[in-house]
N, C-alpha and C positions, 0 to 999 in steps of 0.2 A: 210791667204792670204795677201800678201803685199798691203799696201795702198799708194796711190800717191795723192798729192795735186797739182793741176794745178792752177796757177795764170794766168788769161788771160786778155788781153787788146785789144780793137778794134784798128785796123790800119785805121785811117780815110781816108788815100789816096786810100785804096782798096774798099771803099764803094761808091755806086752810090750817086748822088745828087738828083735824082728824087724821090720824096716820094713814088710813086708807086713801083719803083724798090727797094727802101729800104724795103718796106713791104714784097716784094717777098723774099728778102735776109733774113730778120728776120724770116719769116715763114720757110724757108729752114733750118736755123740754129736751130730753136726750134724743128723742126721735126728730125733733126739729133741727138739732145740731147735726145729727147723722145725715139729714137731707141736705144741709148746707155743705157738708163734706163731700157728698156725692155730686153736688153741683160743681164742685171744684173751687168755690170761692173761699170757703173756710179751710185754712191750712193747718191750724194748730189751736188747741185749747189746753189751758193749764189751770190748776186750782191752787189758790193760796190757803183756802179753808173751805169747809162745806158750803159757805155762803158767798164767797167771792173768788174771782180769778181773772183770767185774761183770755182773749181770743185773737188770732191773727187772720186777717182776711186779705185776699188779693181781689181787687175790683177796679173798674174803670174810674170810679169817683166815690167821694164820701157819701153823696146822696144815695148811691146804689147800696152801700153798706148800711146806711140808716134804714133803708127799706127792708133789708134782710134781717136786721135785728129788732125791728119795731114790734114784731110779734111776741118778743120775750118780755116786753113791758106790759103791765106794771110789776110782773114777778121780779124782774131785775132792772136796775138802773144801769145805764151804759154811758161810758165816756169814750168817745171815738177820737183817736189821734192818728194822723197820717205819719207814716214812718219814712224817713229819707234814708236811702241805702248808704252804706259806708263810703263807696266810691263817689257818689253824687254829693254827699255831705262834706267829704274831705276836699273835693274840688271847690265847692262853694266857700268853705272856710279859708282855704289857701288863697283863692281869688280875692276875697275881701281883705285878707291880711296884706297881700301884695299891693292892692290898690291903696290901702291906708299907708303902707310903708313908702310908696312912691310919691306921696304928696309932700 
């Protein structure tokens, strides 16, 4: 199944200033991520700072991932990238190099 890495970053202008409201928003975001973990699509989340991090999804297509993360916007901006596995990437690189070398 294809893998996708999402780099996400909080949009400060979309967040409330009141600490109680911030707590409510964070609880909602974490509950949403927990649901995606339970569905099996979300495989890993890591943080670079309290405002940004990454997530790894396994899904049929990029549009499916877009739909799953759409609910986190505008709180977070997301950059979605498809990940090619080591084996598939290695074969593609070698195949291209072999083709170029044979010309």
